[in-house]
C-alpha positions as CSV (number, residue, x, y, z in Angstrom):
1,X,2.5,17.7,-16.0
2,X,4.8,16.7,-13.1
3,X,3.1,15.3,-10.0
4,X,2.5,17.7,-7.1
5,X,3.5,14.8,-4.8
6,X,6.7,13.5,-3.3
7,X,7.0,9.8,-2.7
8,X,9.2,8.6,0.2
9,X,9.4,6.0,2.8
10,X,7.4,6.5,6.0
11,X,9.6,7.7,8.9
12,X,9.2,6.9,12.6
13,X,8.2,10.5,13.2
14,X,5.3,10.2,10.7
15,X,3.7,7.0,12.2
16,X,1.1,9.0,14.1
17,X,0.4,11.4,11.2
18,X,-0.4,8.4,8.9
19,X,-2.8,6.7,11.4
20,X,-6.0,8.5,10.1
21,X,-5.5,7.1,6.6
22,X,-5.4,3.5,8.0
23,X,-8.5,4.0,10.0
24,X,-10.3,4.5,6.7
25,X,-9.3,1.0,5.7
26,X,-10.0,-0.5,9.2
27,X,-12.2,1.6,11.5
28,X,-11.4,-0.8,14.4
29,X,-7.7,-0.4,14.1
30,X,-6.1,0.9,17.3
31,X,-3.2,3.3,17.3
32,X,-1.0,0.9,19.3
33,X,-1.5,-1.9,16.7
34,X,-0.7,0.5,13.8
35,X,2.3,1.9,15.7
36,X,3.7,-1.6,16.3
37,X,3.1,-2.6,12.7
38,X,4.6,0.5,11.2
39,X,7.6,0.5,13.5
40,X,8.5,-2.9,12.3
41,X,8.7,-1.4,8.7
42,X,10.6,1.7,9.5
43,X,13.2,0.4,11.9
44,X,16.3,-1.3,10.5
45,X,16.0,-5.1,10.4
46,X,18.2,-8.1,9.8
47,X,15.4,-9.9,7.9
48,X,16.5,-11.3,4.5
49,X,13.3,-9.9,2.8
50,X,13.2,-6.1,2.6
51,X,10.1,-4.1,3.6
52,X,9.0,-0.5,3.5
53,X,5.9,1.7,3.9
54,X,5.9,4.1,1.0
55,X,4.0,7.4,1.3
56,X,2.8,10.0,-1.1
57,X,3.2,13.5,0.4
58,X,2.8,17.1,-0.6
59,X,5.7,19.6,-0.3
60,X,4.6,20.4,3.2
61,X,4.9,16.8,4.3
62,X,1.1,16.0,4.5
63,X,0.5,12.4,3.7
64,X,-2.1,11.7,1.0
65,X,-1.5,8.0,0.5
66,X,0.6,5.0,1.6
67,X,1.2,1.4,1.0
68,X,3.0,-1.3,2.9
69,X,5.5,-3.2,0.7
70,X,7.5,-6.3,1.4
71,X,9.3,-8.8,-0.8
72,X,8.5,-12.5,-0.4
73,X,9.3,-15.7,-2.2
74,X,6.5,-17.4,-4.2
75,X,6.7,-20.8,-5.8
76,X,4.7,-19.7,-8.8
77,X,6.1,-16.1,-9.4
78,X,9.5,-16.2,-7.8
79,X,10.2,-12.9,-6.0
80,X,6.9,-11.0,-5.3
81,X,6.4,-7.5,-4.1
82,X,3.5,-7.9,-1.7
83,X,1.5,-4.7,-1.2
84,X,-1.0,-4.2,1.6
85,X,-2.8,-1.2,3.1
86,X,-3.0,0.7,-0.2
87,X,-4.8,3.9,0.6
88,X,-4.9,7.2,-1.3
89,X,-6.8,10.4,-1.1
90,X,-6.9,13.0,-3.9
91,X,-8.9,16.0,-2.9
92,X,-9.2,17.1,-6.5
93,X,-10.3,13.7,-7.8
94,X,-7.5,13.5,-10.3
95,X,-5.9,10.3,-8.9
96,X,-2.4,11.9,-8.9
97,X,-1.6,10.6,-5.4
98,X,-2.8,7.1,-6.3
99,X,-0.8,7.1,-9.6
100,X,2.3,8.3,-7.8
101,X,1.9,5.5,-5.3
102,X,1.4,2.9,-8.1
103,X,4.5,4.2,-9.9
104,X,6.7,3.9,-6.8
105,X,5.4,0.4,-6.1
106,X,6.4,-0.7,-9.6
107,X,9.8,1.0,-9.2
108,X,10.3,-0.7,-5.8
109,X,9.4,-4.1,-7.4
110,X,12.1,-3.6,-10.0
111,X,14.6,-2.4,-7.4
112,X,14.0,-5.5,-5.3
113,X,14.1,-7.8,-8.4
114,X,10.5,-8.9,-8.2
115,X,8.7,-10.3,-11.2
116,X,5.2,-9.9,-9.8
117,X,3.3,-7.4,-7.7
118,X,0.5,-8.7,-5.4
119,X,-1.7,-5.9,-4.2
120,X,-4.1,-6.8,-1.4
121,X,-7.2,-4.7,-1.0
122,X,-8.4,-5.1,2.6
123,X,-11.4,-2.7,2.3
124,X,-14.4,-4.8,1.2
125,X,-15.9,-1.6,-0.4
126,X,-12.9,-1.2,-2.6
127,X,-13.0,-4.9,-3.6
128,X,-16.7,-4.5,-4.6
129,X,-16.0,-1.3,-6.5
130,X,-13.3,-3.0,-8.5
131,X,-16.0,-5.3,-9.9
132,X,-17.9,-2.3,-11.2
133,X,-16.5,-1.4,-14.7
134,X,-17.1,2.3,-14.5
135,X,-15.8,3.0,-11.0
136,X,-12.8,5.4,-10.8
137,X,-10.8,2.8,-8.8
138,X,-11.4,0.2,-11.5
139,X,-9.9,2.4,-14.2
140,X,-7.0,3.4,-12.0
141,X,-5.8,-0.2,-11.5
142,X,-6.8,-1.3,-15.1
143,X,-4.7,1.5,-16.7
144,X,-1.8,0.6,-14.4
145,X,-1.9,-3.0,-15.6
146,X,-3.4,-4.8,-12.6
147,X,-5.8,-7.7,-12.8
148,X,-7.9,-9.5,-10.3
149,X,-6.4,-12.6,-8.6
150,X,-8.2,-15.1,-6.4
151,X,-8.5,-14.1,-2.8
152,X,-6.5,-15.9,-0.1
153,X,-8.1,-17.6,2.8
154,X,-7.1,-16.8,6.4
155,X,-7.7,-18.1,9.9
156,X,-7.6,-16.0,13.0
157,X,-5.7,-17.6,15.8
158,X,-6.8,-16.5,19.3
159,X,-4.0,-15.6,21.6
160,X,-4.2,-16.8,25.2
């Protein structure tokens, strides 16, 4: 059965429309911070490493999911497609939007000649769900071939 969703890059005109999905991942996120971040992905850039925010939309243009994607170099894996802000909502519970997003992420990795996909899950609830074998999210990523990798460490630098 074909997917009821269309997968396409986020446009500048859709930045505000996509904001509510990101608030689910980070309730403290401000619109200005999201807008600045998303604008850097949708505006043309001279950077050597490509980047794009991919969305899953219905025929009317309503956004049901998105993921921020960028290519980076990695000593261990070579070219890596780094995916952040993965969020998807399927009102019917059939995971079609999430599967469409995972499919386009893999296609983008191949297009950008990446040999590895690193998908960061920012939402602590999602990370804990993935450790529960019978959670729907666990089977979604397992079936798609993802496995858990060690978490990275980070340090917040305070701006003056």
